[in-house]
All heavy atoms as TSV, in Angstrom:
chain	resi	resn	atom	element	x	y	z
A	1	MET	N	N	10.333	69.710	-146.322
A	1	MET	CA	C	10.701	69.988	-144.946
A	1	MET	C	C	12.120	69.501	-144.699
A	1	MET	O	O	12.563	68.541	-145.313
A	1	MET	CB	C	9.755	69.355	-143.953
A	1	MET	CG	C	8.312	69.669	-144.170
A	1	MET	SD	S	7.459	70.755	-143.028
A	1	MET	CE	C	8.305	72.202	-142.797
A	2	ARG	N	N	12.783	70.118	-143.806
A	2	ARG	CA	C	14.168	69.743	-143.501
A	2	ARG	C	C	14.194	68.513	-142.586
A	2	ARG	O	O	13.339	68.372	-141.726
A	2	ARG	CB	C	14.868	70.894	-142.801
A	2	ARG	CG	C	14.926	72.126	-143.656
A	2	ARG	CD	C	15.348	73.315	-142.879
A	2	ARG	NE	N	16.796	73.374	-142.854
A	2	ARG	CZ	C	17.465	74.253	-142.138
A	2	ARG	NH1	N	16.817	75.112	-141.385
A	2	ARG	NH2	N	18.761	74.291	-142.186
A	3	TYR	N	N	15.151	67.690	-142.780
A	3	TYR	CA	C	15.431	66.514	-141.971
A	3	TYR	C	C	14.235	65.562	-141.875
A	3	TYR	O	O	14.093	64.814	-140.944
A	3	TYR	CB	C	15.847	66.929	-140.565
A	3	TYR	CG	C	17.007	67.877	-140.534
A	3	TYR	CD1	C	16.821	69.191	-140.157
A	3	TYR	CD2	C	18.252	67.461	-140.943
A	3	TYR	CE1	C	17.851	70.093	-140.150
A	3	TYR	CE2	C	19.317	68.341	-140.962
A	3	TYR	CZ	C	19.131	69.650	-140.555
A	3	TYR	OH	O	20.155	70.534	-140.557
A	4	GLY	N	N	13.330	65.580	-142.819
A	4	GLY	CA	C	12.205	64.647	-142.841
A	4	GLY	C	C	11.163	64.894	-141.792
A	4	GLY	O	O	10.412	64.014	-141.425
A	5	VAL	N	N	11.106	66.103	-141.246
A	5	VAL	CA	C	10.129	66.414	-140.201
A	5	VAL	C	C	9.020	67.271	-140.796
A	5	VAL	O	O	9.273	68.211	-141.517
A	5	VAL	CB	C	10.808	67.175	-139.025
A	5	VAL	CG1	C	9.772	67.591	-138.006
A	5	VAL	CG2	C	11.906	66.328	-138.423
A	6	SER	N	N	7.814	66.887	-140.526
A	6	SER	CA	C	6.662	67.613	-141.045
A	6	SER	C	C	5.878	68.240	-139.897
A	6	SER	O	O	5.993	67.804	-138.737
A	6	SER	CB	C	5.743	66.626	-141.806
A	6	SER	OG	O	4.573	67.256	-142.182
A	7	LEU	N	N	5.063	69.225	-140.203
A	7	LEU	CA	C	4.237	69.846	-139.194
A	7	LEU	C	C	3.094	68.917	-138.785
A	7	LEU	O	O	2.627	68.959	-137.652
A	7	LEU	CB	C	3.667	71.175	-139.679
A	7	LEU	CG	C	4.703	72.279	-139.910
A	7	LEU	CD1	C	4.027	73.519	-140.452
A	7	LEU	CD2	C	5.435	72.611	-138.623
A	8	ALA	N	N	2.634	68.108	-139.693
A	8	ALA	CA	C	1.585	67.149	-139.399
A	8	ALA	C	C	2.259	65.821	-139.090
A	8	ALA	O	O	2.961	65.247	-139.932
A	8	ALA	CB	C	0.648	67.006	-140.592
A	9	PRO	N	N	2.033	65.269	-137.865
A	9	PRO	CA	C	2.756	64.061	-137.495
A	9	PRO	C	C	2.432	62.853	-138.334
A	9	PRO	O	O	3.249	61.957	-138.467
A	9	PRO	CB	C	2.361	63.841	-136.017
A	9	PRO	CG	C	1.169	64.710	-135.797
A	9	PRO	CD	C	1.216	65.778	-136.813
A	10	TRP	N	N	1.239	62.784	-138.945
A	10	TRP	CA	C	0.906	61.598	-139.732
A	10	TRP	C	C	1.558	61.620	-141.116
A	10	TRP	O	O	1.533	60.648	-141.824
A	10	TRP	CB	C	-0.608	61.489	-139.880
A	10	TRP	CG	C	-1.240	62.677	-140.487
A	10	TRP	CD1	C	-1.375	62.942	-141.826
A	10	TRP	CD2	C	-1.760	63.807	-139.796
A	10	TRP	NE1	N	-1.973	64.153	-142.016
A	10	TRP	CE2	C	-2.227	64.708	-140.788
A	10	TRP	CE3	C	-1.918	64.150	-138.473
A	10	TRP	CZ2	C	-2.825	65.929	-140.463
A	10	TRP	CZ3	C	-2.509	65.354	-138.158
A	10	TRP	CH2	C	-2.946	66.227	-139.148
A	11	CYS	N	N	2.162	62.747	-141.511
A	11	CYS	CA	C	2.783	62.825	-142.814
A	11	CYS	C	C	4.179	62.219	-142.871
A	11	CYS	O	O	4.636	61.858	-143.923
A	11	CYS	CB	C	2.871	64.296	-143.254
A	11	CYS	SG	S	1.262	65.007	-143.629
A	12	ASP	N	N	4.831	62.116	-141.739
A	12	ASP	CA	C	6.184	61.563	-141.759
A	12	ASP	C	C	6.305	60.255	-140.984
A	12	ASP	O	O	7.405	59.855	-140.628
A	12	ASP	CB	C	7.188	62.595	-141.250
A	12	ASP	CG	C	6.947	62.984	-139.811
A	12	ASP	OD1	O	5.988	62.502	-139.213
A	12	ASP	OD2	O	7.741	63.769	-139.294
A	13	GLY	N	N	5.206	59.600	-140.713
A	13	GLY	CA	C	5.242	58.308	-140.077
A	13	GLY	C	C	5.170	58.345	-138.569
A	13	GLY	O	O	5.079	57.316	-137.926
A	14	ARG	N	N	5.215	59.522	-137.964
A	14	ARG	CA	C	5.115	59.622	-136.513
A	14	ARG	C	C	3.662	59.968	-136.186
A	14	ARG	O	O	3.113	60.934	-136.659
A	14	ARG	CB	C	6.014	60.724	-135.981
A	14	ARG	CG	C	7.472	60.454	-136.223
A	14	ARG	CD	C	8.344	61.560	-135.655
A	14	ARG	NE	N	7.929	62.842	-136.229
A	14	ARG	CZ	C	7.862	63.965	-135.511
A	14	ARG	NH1	N	8.176	63.979	-134.257
A	14	ARG	NH2	N	7.496	65.096	-136.098
A	15	ASP	N	N	3.029	59.158	-135.378
A	15	ASP	CA	C	1.643	59.433	-135.027
A	15	ASP	C	C	1.440	59.621	-133.528
A	15	ASP	O	O	0.322	59.731	-133.056
A	15	ASP	CB	C	0.712	58.376	-135.551
A	15	ASP	CG	C	1.108	56.969	-135.144
A	15	ASP	OD1	O	2.103	56.827	-134.463
A	15	ASP	OD2	O	0.418	56.035	-135.536
A	16	GLY	N	N	2.500	59.662	-132.758
A	16	GLY	CA	C	2.399	60.036	-131.353
A	16	GLY	C	C	1.926	58.919	-130.443
A	16	GLY	O	O	1.795	57.748	-130.827
A	17	MET	N	N	1.623	59.330	-129.240
A	17	MET	CA	C	1.243	58.376	-128.180
A	17	MET	C	C	-0.084	57.681	-128.484
A	17	MET	O	O	-0.192	56.473	-128.294
A	17	MET	CB	C	1.132	59.132	-126.858
A	17	MET	CG	C	0.654	58.291	-125.727
A	17	MET	SD	S	0.481	59.184	-124.192
A	17	MET	CE	C	-0.851	60.319	-124.558
A	18	TYR	N	N	-1.075	58.412	-128.948
A	18	TYR	CA	C	-2.371	57.795	-129.195
A	18	TYR	C	C	-2.319	56.825	-130.370
A	18	TYR	O	O	-3.017	55.801	-130.335
A	18	TYR	CB	C	-3.432	58.886	-129.417
A	18	TYR	CG	C	-3.555	59.772	-128.209
A	18	TYR	CD1	C	-3.157	61.085	-128.234
A	18	TYR	CD2	C	-4.043	59.276	-126.988
A	18	TYR	CE1	C	-3.252	61.907	-127.136
A	18	TYR	CE2	C	-4.140	60.068	-125.874
A	18	TYR	CZ	C	-3.741	61.388	-125.954
A	18	TYR	OH	O	-3.837	62.178	-124.853
A	19	GLY	N	N	-1.554	57.114	-131.346
A	19	GLY	CA	C	-1.364	56.156	-132.433
A	19	GLY	C	C	-0.688	54.886	-131.977
A	19	GLY	O	O	-1.011	53.787	-132.409
A	20	TRP	N	N	0.277	55.035	-131.081
A	20	TRP	CA	C	0.989	53.871	-130.533
A	20	TRP	C	C	-0.006	52.990	-129.754
A	20	TRP	O	O	-0.025	51.777	-129.877
A	20	TRP	CB	C	2.128	54.306	-129.631
A	20	TRP	CG	C	2.908	53.165	-129.123
A	20	TRP	CD1	C	3.983	52.577	-129.680
A	20	TRP	CD2	C	2.688	52.449	-127.879
A	20	TRP	NE1	N	4.450	51.530	-128.918
A	20	TRP	CE2	C	3.672	51.449	-127.797
A	20	TRP	CE3	C	1.769	52.557	-126.860
A	20	TRP	CZ2	C	3.737	50.573	-126.721
A	20	TRP	CZ3	C	1.829	51.661	-125.792
A	20	TRP	CH2	C	2.797	50.676	-125.745
A	21	ILE	N	N	-0.842	53.649	-128.927
A	21	ILE	CA	C	-1.852	52.879	-128.150
A	21	ILE	C	C	-2.823	52.198	-129.111
A	21	ILE	O	O	-3.142	51.022	-128.931
A	21	ILE	CB	C	-2.593	53.828	-127.186
A	21	ILE	CG1	C	-1.645	54.311	-126.106
A	21	ILE	CG2	C	-3.807	53.122	-126.565
A	21	ILE	CD1	C	-2.211	55.396	-125.212
A	22	TRP	N	N	-3.296	52.915	-130.110
A	22	TRP	CA	C	-4.270	52.332	-131.052
A	22	TRP	C	C	-3.698	51.130	-131.798
A	22	TRP	O	O	-4.376	50.132	-131.969
A	22	TRP	CB	C	-4.710	53.424	-132.046
A	22	TRP	CG	C	-5.825	52.986	-132.946
A	22	TRP	CD1	C	-5.732	52.537	-134.214
A	22	TRP	CD2	C	-7.222	52.968	-132.617
A	22	TRP	NE1	N	-6.954	52.232	-134.723
A	22	TRP	CE2	C	-7.905	52.486	-133.791
A	22	TRP	CE3	C	-7.958	53.302	-131.484
A	22	TRP	CZ2	C	-9.270	52.355	-133.778
A	22	TRP	CZ3	C	-9.322	53.162	-131.523
A	22	TRP	CH2	C	-9.964	52.708	-132.668
A	23	ARG	N	N	-2.445	51.229	-132.211
A	23	ARG	CA	C	-1.816	50.117	-132.926
A	23	ARG	C	C	-1.651	48.894	-132.035
A	23	ARG	O	O	-1.665	47.770	-132.520
A	23	ARG	CB	C	-0.466	50.529	-133.491
A	23	ARG	CG	C	-0.521	51.340	-134.722
A	23	ARG	CD	C	0.834	51.440	-135.386
A	23	ARG	NE	N	1.924	51.684	-134.448
A	23	ARG	CZ	C	2.312	52.902	-134.033
A	23	ARG	NH1	N	1.701	53.980	-134.468
A	23	ARG	NH2	N	3.317	53.031	-133.168
A	24	HIS	N	N	-1.443	49.082	-130.763
A	24	HIS	CA	C	-1.172	47.953	-129.864
A	24	HIS	C	C	-2.412	47.354	-129.194
A	24	HIS	O	O	-2.305	46.342	-128.513
A	24	HIS	CB	C	-0.151	48.376	-128.803
A	24	HIS	CG	C	1.230	48.518	-129.383
A	24	HIS	ND1	N	1.634	49.649	-130.014
A	24	HIS	CD2	C	2.269	47.663	-129.438
A	24	HIS	CE1	C	2.868	49.489	-130.418
A	24	HIS	NE2	N	3.278	48.285	-130.110
A	25	LEU	N	N	-3.567	47.971	-129.385
A	25	LEU	CA	C	-4.797	47.372	-128.878
A	25	LEU	C	C	-5.241	46.257	-129.805
A	25	LEU	O	O	-5.141	46.369	-131.013
A	25	LEU	CB	C	-5.886	48.434	-128.771
A	25	LEU	CG	C	-5.748	49.441	-127.663
A	25	LEU	CD1	C	-6.835	50.513	-127.773
A	25	LEU	CD2	C	-5.788	48.793	-126.303
A	26	PRO	N	N	-5.771	45.153	-129.243
A	26	PRO	CA	C	-6.205	44.048	-130.095
A	26	PRO	C	C	-7.581	44.295	-130.698
A	26	PRO	O	O	-8.363	45.111	-130.186
A	26	PRO	CB	C	-6.255	42.869	-129.117
A	26	PRO	CG	C	-6.565	43.510	-127.813
A	26	PRO	CD	C	-5.862	44.854	-127.835
A	27	GLY	N	N	-7.909	43.619	-131.739
A	27	GLY	CA	C	-9.247	43.632	-132.321
A	27	GLY	C	C	-9.412	44.590	-133.491
A	27	GLY	O	O	-8.472	45.269	-133.901
A	28	ASN	N	N	-10.657	44.676	-133.918
A	28	ASN	CA	C	-10.993	45.592	-135.008
A	28	ASN	C	C	-11.254	46.968	-134.446
A	28	ASN	O	O	-11.028	47.224	-133.254
A	28	ASN	CB	C	-12.167	45.049	-135.818
A	28	ASN	CG	C	-13.400	44.895	-134.945
A	28	ASN	OD1	O	-13.476	45.414	-133.831
A	28	ASN	ND2	N	-14.387	44.152	-135.444
A	29	ALA	N	N	-11.764	47.899	-135.270
A	29	ALA	CA	C	-11.932	49.278	-134.846
A	29	ALA	C	C	-12.922	49.413	-133.703
A	29	ALA	O	O	-12.740	50.231	-132.793
A	29	ALA	CB	C	-12.359	50.125	-136.035
A	30	TRP	N	N	-14.000	48.632	-133.725
A	30	TRP	CA	C	-15.020	48.732	-132.649
A	30	TRP	C	C	-14.454	48.245	-131.326
A	30	TRP	O	O	-14.701	48.855	-130.282
A	30	TRP	CB	C	-16.263	47.920	-133.015
A	30	TRP	CG	C	-17.061	48.570	-134.093
A	30	TRP	CD1	C	-17.155	48.187	-135.375
A	30	TRP	CD2	C	-17.867	49.741	-133.968
A	30	TRP	NE1	N	-17.964	49.057	-136.068
A	30	TRP	CE2	C	-18.416	50.016	-135.227
A	30	TRP	CE3	C	-18.151	50.600	-132.938
A	30	TRP	CZ2	C	-19.248	51.107	-135.464
A	30	TRP	CZ3	C	-18.990	51.679	-133.155
A	30	TRP	CH2	C	-19.523	51.930	-134.405
A	31	VAL	N	N	-13.695	47.163	-131.333
A	31	VAL	CA	C	-13.087	46.637	-130.126
A	31	VAL	C	C	-12.049	47.643	-129.601
A	31	VAL	O	O	-11.976	47.908	-128.391
A	31	VAL	CB	C	-12.469	45.254	-130.375
A	31	VAL	CG1	C	-11.677	44.772	-129.166
A	31	VAL	CG2	C	-13.527	44.245	-130.751
A	32	LYS	N	N	-11.261	48.181	-130.508
A	32	LYS	CA	C	-10.265	49.173	-130.104
A	32	LYS	C	C	-10.930	50.414	-129.510
A	32	LYS	O	O	-10.436	50.971	-128.521
A	32	LYS	CB	C	-9.395	49.579	-131.293
A	32	LYS	CG	C	-8.440	48.497	-131.720
A	32	LYS	CD	C	-7.600	48.954	-132.890
A	32	LYS	CE	C	-6.634	47.873	-133.302
A	32	LYS	NZ	N	-5.689	48.315	-134.306
A	33	ALA	N	N	-12.056	50.844	-130.103
A	33	ALA	CA	C	-12.738	52.019	-129.552
A	33	ALA	C	C	-13.284	51.741	-128.162
A	33	ALA	O	O	-13.187	52.572	-127.266
A	33	ALA	CB	C	-13.856	52.406	-130.511
A	34	LEU	N	N	-13.847	50.537	-127.946
A	34	LEU	CA	C	-14.364	50.172	-126.645
A	34	LEU	C	C	-13.240	50.086	-125.631
A	34	LEU	O	O	-13.381	50.580	-124.502
A	34	LEU	CB	C	-15.137	48.841	-126.723
A	34	LEU	CG	C	-15.736	48.342	-125.437
A	34	LEU	CD1	C	-16.795	49.320	-124.944
A	34	LEU	CD2	C	-16.316	46.964	-125.634
A	35	LEU	N	N	-12.151	49.462	-126.002
A	35	LEU	CA	C	-10.988	49.378	-125.102
A	35	LEU	C	C	-10.404	50.742	-124.785
A	35	LEU	O	O	-9.990	51.004	-123.672
A	35	LEU	CB	C	-9.924	48.452	-125.662
A	35	LEU	CG	C	-10.277	46.960	-125.661
A	35	LEU	CD1	C	-9.188	46.165	-126.404
A	35	LEU	CD2	C	-10.434	46.450	-124.247
A	36	SER	N	N	-10.406	51.618	-125.770
A	36	SER	CA	C	-9.909	52.974	-125.543
A	36	SER	C	C	-10.798	53.712	-124.563
A	36	SER	O	O	-10.313	54.434	-123.666
A	36	SER	CB	C	-9.876	53.769	-126.859
A	36	SER	OG	O	-8.982	53.186	-127.765
A	37	LEU	N	N	-12.111	53.505	-124.680
A	37	LEU	CA	C	-13.052	54.117	-123.725
A	37	LEU	C	C	-12.823	53.582	-122.323
A	37	LEU	O	O	-12.812	54.345	-121.339
A	37	LEU	CB	C	-14.475	53.870	-124.195
A	37	LEU	CG	C	-15.570	54.468	-123.302
A	37	LEU	CD1	C	-15.502	55.983	-123.297
A	37	LEU	CD2	C	-16.936	54.011	-123.776
A	38	VAL	N	N	-12.640	52.283	-122.215
A	38	VAL	CA	C	-12.388	51.647	-120.909
A	38	VAL	C	C	-11.096	52.192	-120.306
A	38	VAL	O	O	-11.024	52.491	-119.094
A	38	VAL	CB	C	-12.375	50.119	-121.035
A	38	VAL	CG1	C	-11.828	49.457	-119.768
A	38	VAL	CG2	C	-13.761	49.620	-121.356
A	39	LEU	N	N	-10.043	52.306	-121.118
A	39	LEU	CA	C	-8.785	52.844	-120.658
A	39	LEU	C	C	-8.943	54.299	-120.171
A	39	LEU	O	O	-8.393	54.675	-119.129
A	39	LEU	CB	C	-7.721	52.787	-121.741
A	39	LEU	CG	C	-7.111	51.421	-122.000
A	39	LEU	CD1	C	-6.202	51.493	-123.229
A	39	LEU	CD2	C	-6.322	50.971	-120.796
A	40	ALA	N	N	-9.660	55.109	-120.893
A	40	ALA	CA	C	-9.872	56.512	-120.513
A	40	ALA	C	C	-10.638	56.592	-119.190
A	40	ALA	O	O	-10.288	57.405	-118.315
A	40	ALA	CB	C	-10.614	57.238	-121.605
A	41	VAL	N	N	-11.678	55.777	-119.031
A	41	VAL	CA	C	-12.424	55.760	-117.767
A	41	VAL	C	C	-11.548	55.308	-116.614
A	41	VAL	O	O	-11.599	55.865	-115.526
A	41	VAL	CB	C	-13.686	54.884	-117.910
A	41	VAL	CG1	C	-14.338	54.637	-116.570
A	41	VAL	CG2	C	-14.667	55.525	-118.867
A	42	ALA	N	N	-10.708	54.310	-116.856
A	42	ALA	CA	C	-9.790	53.839	-115.805
A	42	ALA	C	C	-8.794	54.905	-115.405
A	42	ALA	O	O	-8.496	55.096	-114.209
A	42	ALA	CB	C	-9.063	52.578	-116.281
A	43	VAL	N	N	-8.297	55.655	-116.359
A	43	VAL	CA	C	-7.346	56.749	-116.053
A	43	VAL	C	C	-8.040	57.828	-115.227
A	43	VAL	O	O	-7.494	58.309	-114.225
A	43	VAL	CB	C	-6.748	57.322	-117.338
A	43	VAL	CG1	C	-6.042	58.620	-117.081
A	43	VAL	CG2	C	-5.785	56.291	-117.972
A	44	VAL	N	N	-9.262	58.195	-115.613
A	44	VAL	CA	C	-9.999	59.211	-114.861
A	44	VAL	C	C	-10.277	58.696	-113.435
A	44	VAL	O	O	-10.146	59.450	-112.457
A	44	VAL	CB	C	-11.301	59.584	-115.597
A	44	VAL	CG1	C	-12.218	60.402	-114.696
A	44	VAL	CG2	C	-10.991	60.319	-116.869
A	45	TYR	N	N	-10.662	57.454	-113.290
A	45	TYR	CA	C	-10.908	56.874	-111.962
A	45	TYR	C	C	-9.656	56.933	-111.095
A	45	TYR	O	O	-9.725	57.357	-109.929
A	45	TYR	CB	C	-11.386	55.418	-112.102
A	45	TYR	CG	C	-11.585	54.745	-110.772
A	45	TYR	CD1	C	-12.701	54.975	-110.008
A	45	TYR	CD2	C	-10.601	53.855	-110.291
A	45	TYR	CE1	C	-12.869	54.363	-108.779
A	45	TYR	CE2	C	-10.751	53.248	-109.068
A	45	TYR	CZ	C	-11.889	53.500	-108.308
A	45	TYR	OH	O	-12.046	52.909	-107.084
A	46	VAL	N	N	-8.547	56.513	-111.619
A	46	VAL	CA	C	-7.298	56.512	-110.843
A	46	VAL	C	C	-6.908	57.942	-110.463
A	46	VAL	O	O	-6.479	58.196	-109.326
A	46	VAL	CB	C	-6.162	55.818	-111.632
A	46	VAL	CG1	C	-4.807	56.086	-111.016
A	46	VAL	CG2	C	-6.417	54.321	-111.734
A	47	LEU	N	N	-7.083	58.885	-111.367
A	47	LEU	CA	C	-6.764	60.267	-111.053
A	47	LEU	C	C	-7.633	60.785	-109.910
A	47	LEU	O	O	-7.120	61.388	-108.954
A	47	LEU	CB	C	-6.943	61.157	-112.282
A	47	LEU	CG	C	-5.848	61.056	-113.339
A	47	LEU	CD1	C	-6.240	61.839	-114.587
A	47	LEU	CD2	C	-4.510	61.531	-112.800
A	48	PHE	N	N	-8.954	60.570	-109.979
A	48	PHE	CA	C	-9.831	61.111	-108.956
A	48	PHE	C	C	-9.743	60.361	-107.632
A	48	PHE	O	O	-9.944	60.956	-106.573
A	48	PHE	CB	C	-11.287	61.089	-109.452
A	48	PHE	CG	C	-11.630	62.307	-110.246
A	48	PHE	CD1	C	-11.603	62.248	-111.635
A	48	PHE	CD2	C	-11.981	63.479	-109.642
A	48	PHE	CE1	C	-11.907	63.355	-112.404
A	48	PHE	CE2	C	-12.295	64.594	-110.394
A	48	PHE	CZ	C	-12.256	64.539	-111.773
A	49	GLN	N	N	-9.451	59.090	-107.658
A	49	GLN	CA	C	-9.399	58.301	-106.410
A	49	GLN	C	C	-8.055	58.344	-105.694
A	49	GLN	O	O	-8.010	58.261	-104.483
A	49	GLN	CB	C	-9.776	56.848	-106.696
A	49	GLN	CG	C	-11.204	56.645	-107.094
A	49	GLN	CD	C	-12.173	57.068	-105.988
A	49	GLN	OE1	O	-11.962	56.752	-104.826
A	49	GLN	NE2	N	-13.195	57.782	-106.353
A	50	TYR	N	N	-6.968	58.486	-106.449
A	50	TYR	CA	C	-5.636	58.366	-105.826
A	50	TYR	C	C	-4.749	59.592	-106.065
A	50	TYR	O	O	-4.145	60.086	-105.112
A	50	TYR	CB	C	-4.948	57.131	-106.373
A	50	TYR	CG	C	-5.719	55.862	-106.073
A	50	TYR	CD1	C	-6.428	55.206	-107.076
A	50	TYR	CD2	C	-5.774	55.342	-104.810
A	50	TYR	CE1	C	-7.151	54.065	-106.813
A	50	TYR	CE2	C	-6.496	54.197	-104.517
A	50	TYR	CZ	C	-7.189	53.566	-105.531
A	50	TYR	OH	O	-7.900	52.448	-105.234
A	51	VAL	N	N	-4.650	60.077	-107.261
A	51	VAL	CA	C	-3.679	61.121	-107.559
A	51	VAL	C	C	-4.141	62.465	-107.032
A	51	VAL	O	O	-3.383	63.175	-106.348
A	51	VAL	CB	C	-3.392	61.188	-109.082
A	51	VAL	CG1	C	-2.463	62.344	-109.414
A	51	VAL	CG2	C	-2.819	59.877	-109.564
A	52	PHE	N	N	-5.369	62.882	-107.325
A	52	PHE	CA	C	-5.821	64.203	-106.878
A	52	PHE	C	C	-5.903	64.291	-105.334
A	52	PHE	O	O	-5.497	65.304	-104.791
A	52	PHE	CB	C	-7.165	64.546	-107.485
A	52	PHE	CG	C	-7.104	64.736	-108.989
A	52	PHE	CD1	C	-8.210	64.543	-109.772
A	52	PHE	CD2	C	-5.917	65.108	-109.628
A	52	PHE	CE1	C	-8.156	64.725	-111.145
A	52	PHE	CE2	C	-5.855	65.270	-110.995
A	52	PHE	CZ	C	-6.976	65.097	-111.759
A	53	PRO	N	N	-6.430	63.281	-104.616
A	53	PRO	CA	C	-6.389	63.378	-103.147
A	53	PRO	C	C	-4.972	63.449	-102.582
A	53	PRO	O	O	-4.711	64.114	-101.599
A	53	PRO	CB	C	-7.084	62.110	-102.664
A	53	PRO	CG	C	-8.002	61.753	-103.772
A	53	PRO	CD	C	-7.235	62.135	-105.036
A	54	TRP	N	N	-4.043	62.764	-103.217
A	54	TRP	CA	C	-2.638	62.830	-102.760
A	54	TRP	C	C	-2.052	64.218	-103.006
A	54	TRP	O	O	-1.342	64.752	-102.157
A	54	TRP	CB	C	-1.801	61.804	-103.506
A	54	TRP	CG	C	-0.337	61.975	-103.301
A	54	TRP	CD1	C	0.402	61.587	-102.243
A	54	TRP	CD2	C	0.555	62.651	-104.198
A	54	TRP	NE1	N	1.727	61.964	-102.411
A	54	TRP	CE2	C	1.836	62.607	-103.610
A	54	TRP	CE3	C	0.401	63.269	-105.424
A	54	TRP	CZ2	C	2.929	63.194	-104.216
A	54	TRP	CZ3	C	1.493	63.836	-106.027
A	54	TRP	CH2	C	2.763	63.790	-105.424
A	55	ALA	N	N	-2.376	64.831	-104.148
A	55	ALA	CA	C	-1.768	66.129	-104.520
A	55	ALA	C	C	-2.495	67.296	-103.874
A	55	ALA	O	O	-1.943	68.391	-103.812
A	55	ALA	CB	C	-1.778	66.273	-106.022
A	56	GLU	N	N	-3.712	67.138	-103.391
A	56	GLU	CA	C	-4.509	68.249	-102.870
A	56	GLU	C	C	-3.831	69.011	-101.738
A	56	GLU	O	O	-3.844	70.248	-101.751
A	56	GLU	CB	C	-5.887	67.743	-102.464
A	56	GLU	CG	C	-6.877	68.834	-102.208
A	56	GLU	CD	C	-7.088	69.058	-100.733
A	56	GLU	OE1	O	-6.829	68.152	-99.933
A	56	GLU	OE2	O	-7.494	70.157	-100.373
A	57	PRO	N	N	-3.230	68.359	-100.764
A	57	PRO	CA	C	-2.553	69.146	-99.696
A	57	PRO	C	C	-1.326	69.899	-100.196
A	57	PRO	O	O	-0.902	70.864	-99.554
A	57	PRO	CB	C	-2.116	68.086	-98.679
A	57	PRO	CG	C	-2.874	66.871	-98.998
A	57	PRO	CD	C	-3.257	66.917	-100.438
A	58	LEU	N	N	-0.785	69.508	-101.317
A	58	LEU	CA	C	0.394	70.182	-101.849
A	58	LEU	C	C	0.070	71.418	-102.666
A	58	LEU	O	O	0.948	72.187	-102.994
A	58	LEU	CB	C	1.188	69.200	-102.719
A	58	LEU	CG	C	1.595	67.865	-102.060
A	58	LEU	CD1	C	2.184	66.944	-103.069
A	58	LEU	CD2	C	2.522	68.119	-100.894
A	59	LEU	N	N	-1.216	71.612	-103.006
A	59	LEU	CA	C	-1.624	72.715	-103.842
A	59	LEU	C	C	-2.151	73.864	-102.986
A	59	LEU	O	O	-2.769	73.645	-101.963
A	59	LEU	CB	C	-2.701	72.266	-104.826
A	59	LEU	CG	C	-2.258	71.155	-105.761
A	59	LEU	CD1	C	-3.441	70.639	-106.579
A	59	LEU	CD2	C	-1.155	71.604	-106.673
A	60	PRO	N	N	-1.932	75.111	-103.418
A	60	PRO	CA	C	-2.273	76.269	-102.577
A	60	PRO	C	C	-3.717	76.770	-102.745
A	60	PRO	O	O	-3.944	77.984	-102.740
A	60	PRO	CB	C	-1.288	77.297	-103.068
A	60	PRO	CG	C	-1.102	77.004	-104.514
A	60	PRO	CD	C	-1.147	75.495	-104.579
A	61	PHE	N	N	-4.701	75.896	-102.890
A	61	PHE	CA	C	-6.073	76.349	-103.112
A	61	PHE	C	C	-6.713	76.952	-101.857
A	61	PHE	O	O	-7.623	77.754	-101.958
A	61	PHE	CB	C	-6.943	75.209	-103.616
A	61	PHE	CG	C	-6.549	74.721	-104.981
A	61	PHE	CD1	C	-6.502	73.348	-105.247
A	61	PHE	CD2	C	-6.240	75.570	-105.978
A	61	PHE	CE1	C	-6.158	72.913	-106.503
A	61	PHE	CE2	C	-5.895	75.159	-107.248
A	61	PHE	CZ	C	-5.831	73.801	-107.485
A	62	ASN	N	N	-6.247	76.605	-100.674
A	62	ASN	CA	C	-6.841	77.129	-99.450
A	62	ASN	C	C	-6.101	78.372	-98.927
A	62	ASN	O	O	-6.489	78.907	-97.891
A	62	ASN	CB	C	-6.846	76.036	-98.360
A	62	ASN	CG	C	-7.817	74.926	-98.699
A	62	ASN	OD1	O	-8.821	75.167	-99.355
A	62	ASN	ND2	N	-7.504	73.729	-98.281
A	63	ASP	N	N	-5.094	78.811	-99.599
A	63	ASP	CA	C	-4.355	80.009	-99.205
A	63	ASP	C	C	-5.000	81.212	-99.848
A	63	ASP	O	O	-4.581	81.667	-100.920
A	63	ASP	CB	C	-2.882	79.901	-99.594
A	63	ASP	CG	C	-2.173	78.759	-98.912
A	63	ASP	OD1	O	-2.663	78.328	-97.871
A	63	ASP	OD2	O	-1.176	78.314	-99.450
A	64	VAL	N	N	-6.013	81.777	-99.179
A	64	VAL	CA	C	-6.715	82.929	-99.747
A	64	VAL	C	C	-6.171	84.194	-99.142
A	64	VAL	O	O	-5.663	84.233	-98.009
A	64	VAL	CB	C	-8.230	82.819	-99.508
A	64	VAL	CG1	C	-8.812	81.653	-100.253
A	64	VAL	CG2	C	-8.545	82.733	-98.037
A	65	THR	N	N	-6.282	85.309	-99.832
A	65	THR	CA	C	-5.788	86.582	-99.340
A	65	THR	C	C	-6.905	87.582	-99.102
A	65	THR	O	O	-6.636	88.746	-98.814
A	65	THR	CB	C	-4.789	87.188	-100.378
A	65	THR	OG1	O	-5.461	87.327	-101.614
A	65	THR	CG2	C	-3.589	86.285	-100.527
A	66	VAL	N	N	-8.163	87.159	-99.178
A	66	VAL	CA	C	-9.276	88.053	-98.952
A	66	VAL	C	C	-9.665	87.987	-97.458
A	66	VAL	O	O	-9.849	86.890	-96.913
A	66	VAL	CB	C	-10.468	87.669	-99.850
A	66	VAL	CG1	C	-11.657	88.561	-99.562
A	66	VAL	CG2	C	-10.074	87.711	-101.279
A	67	ASP	N	N	-9.804	89.136	-96.818
A	67	ASP	CA	C	-10.188	89.154	-95.390
A	67	ASP	C	C	-11.699	89.131	-95.257
A	67	ASP	O	O	-12.431	89.615	-96.115
A	67	ASP	CB	C	-9.660	90.434	-94.733
A	67	ASP	CG	C	-8.137	90.483	-94.684
A	67	ASP	OD1	O	-7.534	89.379	-94.625
A	67	ASP	OD2	O	-7.589	91.572	-94.723
A	68	ASN	N	N	-12.183	88.591	-94.131
A	68	ASN	CA	C	-13.613	88.623	-93.837
A	68	ASN	C	C	-13.962	89.999	-93.254
A	68	ASN	O	O	-13.484	90.369	-92.194
A	68	ASN	CB	C	-14.008	87.532	-92.822
A	68	ASN	CG	C	-14.025	86.178	-93.449
A	68	ASN	OD1	O	-14.207	86.071	-94.660
A	68	ASN	ND2	N	-13.840	85.158	-92.635
A	69	GLN	N	N	-14.772	90.758	-93.949
A	69	GLN	CA	C	-15.133	92.123	-93.468
A	69	GLN	C	C	-16.624	92.250	-93.426
A	69	GLN	O	O	-17.355	91.797	-94.190
A	69	GLN	CB	C	-14.541	93.162	-94.370
A	69	GLN	CG	C	-13.047	93.228	-94.270
A	69	GLN	CD	C	-12.476	94.306	-95.163
A	69	GLN	OE1	O	-13.179	94.947	-95.943
A	69	GLN	NE2	N	-11.187	94.498	-95.060
């Protein structure tokens, strides 16, 4: 490949965001898996409790074009 870039990120040493998170979590694989699950649940909670309610008025879901007949 040119310039040391591969189609598969793990072949050239780049493993992306999830690899960075996995490397920086403490513990063995089971602890990392549990912490990853906790992080994912926390992200989903924050999205549903704060981000989606904030963004809902900005989205055009209530602008319908069908008439009541």
